[in-house]
N, C-alpha and C positions, 0 to 999 in steps of 0.2 A: 734525521740530521741531513742538512743540505750539504752534499759533497760535490756540487757542480764546480767545474774548473772554469775559471775566468781568465781570459787572455790578458796578460799584463804587457802593455806597451811601455817600454822604458822612455824616460824623458828624451826629447830630441837632442841629438849631439853626443849621447853617451856611447852608442854603438856606431860603427862605421862600415860601409860597404867594403867587402874584400875582393870583389871582382866587378867588372862592368855590367854583368847580367844580374847582379844582386838587386832585388826589388825594394830594399830597405826604405828608400826615400818615399815610395808610394804609400807606405803605412801612415805617413804624416800629412798627406794631402786631404783636403776637406771632404770631397765626395768619393774619389777613388779609394782613399784610405778606409772609408767605411766598408767598402766591398772587400778589400784585402783583409781587414780584421774580421769581418763576418765569415769569410770562407774558413778561417782558422777556428773561429769560435764554434762553427757548425761541427767541425771535427772533434774539438775538445769536449763538446757536449755528449759525445759517445762514450766518454771515459767514466770509470768509477774509481776514483782515487781513495786513499793514497797508495803509493807504490814504494817498494824498497829500493828498486834500481831501475832507472830510466835512461835510455840512449836516444839522443837526437841524431838521426842519420841525415847528413847533409846540412850541418848547422849554419853554414854561411856566415853572416854577420853576428849570429848568436841571438837573433830576434826572439826565438822561442825559449831560450834558456831561462829567463826570469820566471816564465809560467811553469815550465817543467820543474824548476827548482822548488816551486811552491807545493808540488804534489809528490816529491820524491825524497828519500833519505840519501841516496847516492845518485849523482848525476854525471852522465858520460855523454860525449859527443864526438862524432867523426865526420870528416869531410875530405874529399880528394884535393880541393883547391883553396881552402880557407887559410887565414893567417892566424895561427894560434896566439902569437904574441899580441896582435891587435885586438882580438876578441877577449883575451884574458885581461887586457888593460881596461876594457869597458866593464867586464864582469866585476873587476876589483872595485870599481866605483859604485857598483850596485851591491857590494858585499855578498857576492855569489861565488861559490867554489864549484868548479866542474872539471872533470878530467877530459881534456881536449886532445884529439889526435888528428893530425893531417895524414891521411893514408886511405888505403882501400880496405873495406870491411872484410873482404874474403881472405885477408892475410893473417887471420887468426890472432887478432888483438885481444879478443875476449874469450873467457872460459865458457865451456859448454854449460848450458842451463844456468846462466848467471844473471840474466836480466828478466825483469817482470814485464817491461814494456819497451818497444822501439817505436819511435815516432818519425814519420817521413812525410813532410809536407812539401809538395812541389819539387820532388826529386825523381820519381820513377818515370815521369814522362820524358826525361832526358836519357833514359837507359834502354837501348835497343834489345838487349838480352838480359832481363832481370833474374833469370832462373838461378844462376850461381849465387847471387846475392841473397835471394829468398831462401835458398837451401842453407846458407850460412846463418841467416837470421833464425831459421827454425832450430838450428843447433844451439845457438847461444841464448835463446829465449827459454825460460823455465817451462816445465810442463804446466799447461793451463794458462800460459802467458799470452801476450797480445802484441800485435803490430797494427798501429794506426797509420793509415795512408791517406793523403790528400793529393788529388791530381786535377788539373784543369781539363776542360774539354779540349780535344785535339781534332780540329777539322778546319775547313776553309773559312767558316764563320769566325772561329776564334782567331785565326790568322789576321782577318780584317780588323777585329776588335783590338788585338795587340798592336797593330799598326797605328791605331788611333792614339795609343798612349806611348808610342815611341819605339816599340819593338818591330822593326821592319823585316827581320829575317827569322821570325820565331819558328817557322816551319823547319829551319835547319837545326833547331835545338829540341823541338818537341817530336820525339821519335816513337812514343808509345801511347796508345789511348787506353782509357780506363777499362773498357770491356775486355780487351786483349790481356791487359795486366791481370785482371781477376781470373781469367782462364789459366794463366801460367801460375799464379799464386795458389790456385786450388790444389796443386800437388803437395803443398806444404801447410796450408792454412784453410780454415773454414770461415765463412762470413758470419759475423754475429750481428752487426748493425751497419746501416748506411745512412747517409744524409747528402744533401746537395744544396748548392747555392740557388736561390730563387725557387725554393721547394713549393711555393704556392702556385707555380705554373706546372704544366705537364712536363714529364721527364725530358722530352725533346729540347726544352729550353734551358736545361741545366748548364751552368757555366763552370761549376767546380764541384767535384765529387769527393766524398769522404767515405772511408770504410774502416770498420774495426774488425780485424781478423784475429782468430784464435788459433794458436798452434795446434796442428793435428796430433791426436793421441798416437 
C-alpha cells in the first residue's frame, strides 16, 4: 500500500501571513515556489503515516496543516507569534479542525506521551538554545514516537541567497545550524532518516536539510 505523504498546497488566498517573516507568498511563485514545496516534500517523504496525533510546532500561517490533517486523527499546532483567529478562519474554509495554541511549548500545554509525531519545518534555525524545547518534546512524544525537523543551510552563502529573494537581514534571525542542532538533539532523540534539497549534488551544496528523529528509549 502506498502511504506516501503528499504536500497539499491550499488554493491561493485561503491562508494569510501572520507576520512579516512568514514565507507563505513564496509557495505560490513559479520557480521559487517549486523549491519551497520541494524542501517540505523531501521531509514528508521520511514519514510513514497514518498517525493518531500530530503537532505542528511553529505553524505560522497554517501552510502545513492541510497536509498533516490528511495523515492524522487528531491535529494540534502551537506557535509563539501566530494569529489563532486568522488561521482558524482559513482552516474553516478548508473544512479542517485543529487545536491551535499561541504560546510556548515548554509551558506544559500537552500531556506526557500524548503525541505520535511533532513536525517542525523552518523553526529551529531561529532558536539559539533548543535544548529545553527538545526536552519537552521528548516528554510529550509517545514511546517510539518521532520528531520531523526541516532546517535551511545557515552560513554566508545562504545569507546571500536570501538577500536575492528579499530577506536582507536573515543572519539576525538564523541562529542555529543543522549540525549543531543534531548534536543537541542527540541527548533526547536518535536519527532515523535524513534528506536534503539538491540531493543529487554533494552534501556541501545542500540548501535545506530534513531529519526524522525517534524519541530515545
